[in-house]
C-alpha positions in Angstrom: 61.0 -38.8 149.1 62.9 -35.3 149.7 66.2 -34.8 148.8 68.6 -35.0 152.4 70.1 -31.4 151.9 72.6 -31.5 155.3 73.9 -34.6 157.1 76.5 -35.3 159.8 77.6 -38.8 160.3 79.4 -39.7 163.5 80.5 -36.5 163.4 82.5 -35.4 166.5 84.8 -32.0 167.5 87.2 -32.2 170.6 89.1 -29.4 172.0 91.5 -31.8 174.3 89.6 -34.6 176.2 86.6 -32.7 175.9 84.0 -33.7 173.1 82.0 -30.6 172.0 79.7 -32.7 169.8 80.4 -36.2 170.1 79.1 -38.9 167.4 76.2 -36.6 166.2 74.4 -38.3 162.9 71.6 -35.6 161.8 69.8 -34.8 158.7 67.6 -32.5 157.3 64.9 -32.8 154.2 64.5 -30.2 151.9 61.7 -27.8 152.8 62.3 -29.4 155.9 62.2 -26.8 159.0 64.3 -29.0 162.1 64.3 -27.2 165.2 67.9 -27.8 167.2 67.0 -27.6 170.7 69.3 -28.0 174.0 71.0 -26.2 177.0 73.6 -23.8 176.7 76.8 -26.5 175.9 75.8 -28.5 174.5 76.8 -28.5 171.3 74.8 -26.3 168.7 76.9 -23.5 167.9 79.8 -25.9 166.9 77.7 -28.1 164.9 76.3 -25.0 163.3 80.0 -24.0 162.4 81.2 -26.7 161.5 78.0 -27.0 159.2 79.2 -24.2 158.0 82.6 -24.4 156.9 83.8 -22.4 160.2 85.2 -24.9 162.3 86.7 -28.4 161.1 85.6 -31.7 162.5 88.0 -34.1 164.6 86.6 -36.2 162.6 82.9 -37.6 161.5 80.7 -37.3 158.2 79.3 -33.6 158.0 78.0 -32.9 153.8 75.6 -29.3 153.3 74.1 -29.5 149.9 76.8 -32.0 148.6 80.0 -30.4 149.9 82.4 -30.8 152.4 82.0 -27.5 154.2 85.8 -27.7 155.5 87.0 -28.6 151.8 84.3 -26.3 149.8 83.4 -23.2 152.0 82.4 -21.1 149.3 80.4 -23.3 147.4 78.1 -24.0 150.9 78.5 -20.3 151.4 76.9 -19.3 147.8 73.7 -21.9 148.2 73.3 -21.5 152.8 71.9 -18.0 154.5 73.3 -18.0 157.9 71.0 -15.4 160.5 73.1 -15.0 163.4 71.7 -14.3 166.6 72.9 -11.0 166.9 73.0 -9.4 162.8 75.4 -7.0 161.7 75.0 -4.4 159.6 76.5 -1.1 159.0 74.8 1.6 161.0 75.5 4.4 158.8 74.1 3.3 156.1 70.7 2.3 154.2 68.7 -1.0 154.8 69.0 -0.8 150.6 73.1 0.1 151.2 73.3 -2.7 153.3 71.6 -5.4 151.3 73.8 -3.8 147.7 76.9 -4.0 149.8 75.8 -8.5 150.1 75.0 -8.8 147.0 78.4 -7.0 146.0 79.7 -9.4 147.6 78.3 -12.0 146.3 78.6 -10.5 142.9 74.9 -10.4 142.4 74.9 -7.7 139.3 73.5 -4.4 140.2 70.8 -4.4 137.8 69.8 -7.7 139.3 70.5 -6.8 142.8 68.2 -3.4 143.0 65.3 -5.2 142.1 65.7 -8.0 144.0 66.5 -6.3 147.2 63.4 -3.7 146.5 61.5 -7.3 146.4 62.8 -8.5 149.3 62.5 -5.3 151.5 58.8 -5.3 150.7 58.8 -8.7 151.5 59.4 -8.1 155.0 57.8 -5.0 155.0 60.6 -2.8 155.6 59.7 -0.5 152.3 59.0 1.9 153.7 62.3 2.0 155.4 64.7 1.0 152.8 66.2 4.7 152.7 66.6 5.4 156.5 70.3 3.9 157.6 70.0 1.2 159.8 71.7 3.0 162.9 67.7 4.5 163.6 66.2 0.5 162.9 64.3 -1.1 166.3 65.7 -4.9 166.7 62.9 -5.8 164.9 63.4 -3.8 161.8 67.0 -5.5 161.9 65.9 -8.8 162.2 63.4 -8.1 159.0 66.9 -6.6 157.0 68.6 -9.9 158.2 66.1 -12.2 156.4 65.8 -10.1 153.5 69.9 -10.3 153.8 70.0 -14.0 153.9 67.2 -14.6 151.3 69.3 -12.3 148.5 71.3 -14.8 147.3 68.2 -17.3 146.8 69.6 -20.3 149.0 68.5 -23.7 149.3 69.5 -23.8 153.3 68.6 -21.1 156.1 70.9 -21.7 159.2 68.9 -19.5 162.4 70.3 -19.0 165.3 67.6 -18.6 167.9 65.9 -15.4 165.4 63.2 -14.4 167.8 65.3 -13.4 170.8 65.0 -9.8 171.5 61.6 -9.5 169.3 58.3 -7.9 170.6 55.2 -10.7 170.1 54.0 -9.1 167.0 57.8 -9.5 165.9 57.5 -12.9 166.7 54.4 -14.2 164.9 55.7 -12.3 161.5 59.1 -14.5 161.4 57.4 -17.5 162.2 54.7 -17.1 160.0 57.8 -16.1 157.3 59.4 -19.4 158.0 56.7 -21.3 158.0 55.9 -19.4 154.9 59.5 -19.6 153.6 59.2 -23.7 153.9 56.2 -24.5 152.7 56.1 -22.1 149.1 59.5 -21.7 148.8 61.0 -25.3 149.7 63.9 -23.8 151.3 65.2 -26.3 154.1 65.1 -24.3 157.4 67.6 -25.4 160.4 66.8 -23.6 164.0 68.7 -23.2 166.9 66.3 -22.2 169.2 65.9 -21.8 172.9 62.0 -20.7 172.2 60.5 -24.5 172.8 56.8 -23.0 172.5 58.0 -21.5 169.0 59.8 -24.4 167.8 57.0 -26.5 167.7 54.6 -24.3 166.3 57.1 -24.5 162.9 58.8 -27.2 162.8 58.3 -30.7 160.8 61.2 -32.3 163.3 62.8 -31.8 166.7 66.4 -32.7 167.3 67.4 -31.9 171.1 71.3 -32.0 172.2 72.8 -33.0 175.9 76.5 -33.1 176.1 77.1 -33.0 172.3 74.7 -36.1 171.4 71.5 -36.2 170.6 69.3 -37.2 172.7 66.0 -36.7 171.4 64.6 -36.9 167.9 61.6 -36.6 165.9 58.2 -35.1 165.8 56.9 -33.3 168.8 54.5 -36.6 169.2 57.1 -39.1 168.6 59.1 -37.5 171.2 55.8 -38.0 173.2 56.0 -41.9 173.1 59.4 -41.8 174.3 59.0 -40.2 177.0 57.0 -41.4 180.4 54.0 -40.6 179.3 51.7 -39.8 176.5 51.7 -36.6 174.3 47.9 -35.6 175.0 45.5 -35.9 178.0 41.3 -35.1 177.8 39.3 -35.3 180.6 35.4 -35.5 179.8 33.2 -34.7 182.0 29.5 -37.1 181.3 26.2 -38.3 182.7 26.1 -41.9 182.7 28.1 -44.0 179.9 28.3 -47.9 180.2 31.4 -50.1 179.6 30.8 -50.4 175.5 31.2 -47.0 175.1 34.8 -47.2 177.5 35.9 -50.4 175.2 35.1 -47.9 172.5 37.2 -45.0 173.4 39.8 -47.8 174.5 40.3 -48.9 171.0 40.6 -45.4 169.0 43.8 -44.6 167.4 46.5 -43.2 169.9 44.7 -44.1 173.2 47.3 -45.7 175.5 44.7 -45.1 178.5 41.4 -44.9 179.6 39.9 -45.1 182.9 36.4 -44.0 184.4 36.8 -41.6 187.7 33.4 -40.7 188.7 31.5 -38.7 186.0 34.6 -38.2 184.6 36.2 -40.1 181.4 40.3 -39.4 181.8 42.1 -40.7 178.5 45.7 -40.6 177.8 47.3 -40.7 174.4 49.8 -40.0 172.3 48.4 -37.8 169.6 45.5 -35.8 169.7 42.8 -37.2 170.2 40.2 -35.0 171.0 38.1 -34.4 168.5 37.6 -38.6 167.4 37.1 -38.9 171.4 34.4 -36.6 171.7 32.6 -37.5 169.0 33.0 -41.0 169.8 31.2 -40.3 173.1 28.0 -37.5 171.6 27.4 -40.4 169.0 27.2 -43.6 171.7 24.1 -40.6 173.5 26.0 -40.1 176.8 25.3 -37.3 177.5 28.6 -34.4 177.7 29.1 -31.9 179.8 32.4 -30.8 179.2 36.1 -32.0 177.9 39.7 -30.4 179.5 41.9 -31.1 176.9 46.2 -31.2 177.6 48.7 -30.7 175.1 51.8 -31.7 176.5 54.1 -28.9 174.9 57.9 -29.7 173.5 58.5 -27.3 176.0 57.1 -30.0 179.4 58.8 -33.1 177.4 62.3 -30.6 177.4 62.0 -29.7 181.1 61.5 -32.7 182.2 63.9 -34.3 180.0 66.4 -31.7 181.5 65.1 -31.3 185.0 67.5 -29.0 186.8 69.7 -28.5 184.1 70.1 -24.5 182.9 69.1 -23.4 179.9 
């Protein structure tokens, strides 16, 4: 069983009578990418501040790698990397010089730091720009430098705050792939706070949705669809013929919630992706299949349906 690296229990942050975070239970497992979602003012940023030891909880428990961030902030900072929404660097220093400054702050020996920095700059594809002043970097280049900065101290946990904001499509694809690789290849646990729901869905193992300081939905995307009114996957098969036996077999497939025949169409609702099984079953029955149309109800649709009319 994977280790829990970040955990909160009944976590509360109150400002007078207003509770920015209200009884939050959350966990981040080893090697997991966790998506933290919610409208503006839902408590996401306040939660991150408590994880980093930058604000103290009113009540409840928060533990990061076994440490209380409010009491042991240095121990947390040694093992946790944080990439804020707006990455700040010294514009008149080069990319490598900025990272060397971070290495000095973290008391990394200069000889070791220089080699590590060169490796990281190559990894984030900034090798050719290592000696260019950061003031001339694009938004995407600064974001890549920020990721290298976060990785410099070899963290066990990385917290990313809207990491794809302002990036072009190529930069977004690169960053999402990097997040996936850091989790799967290096075992780094990554906590992603984001409004870009379709991007979160691509890389996160689990997601949590906040509203008014409370966790209102949590789980994998497939699990969340089960908690909403409709199934998560729809499939329409266009067929010629097809008897009651086929309909019975389709209804018994794992994940199928309903199966309805309307003229030449078989309409299937499921709580998981049932495309391959349903199509294979139909073909195996000898029923001519003219076409198949599928619909994956995305995390964004689940989110918008839950927060209909809420500003995000």
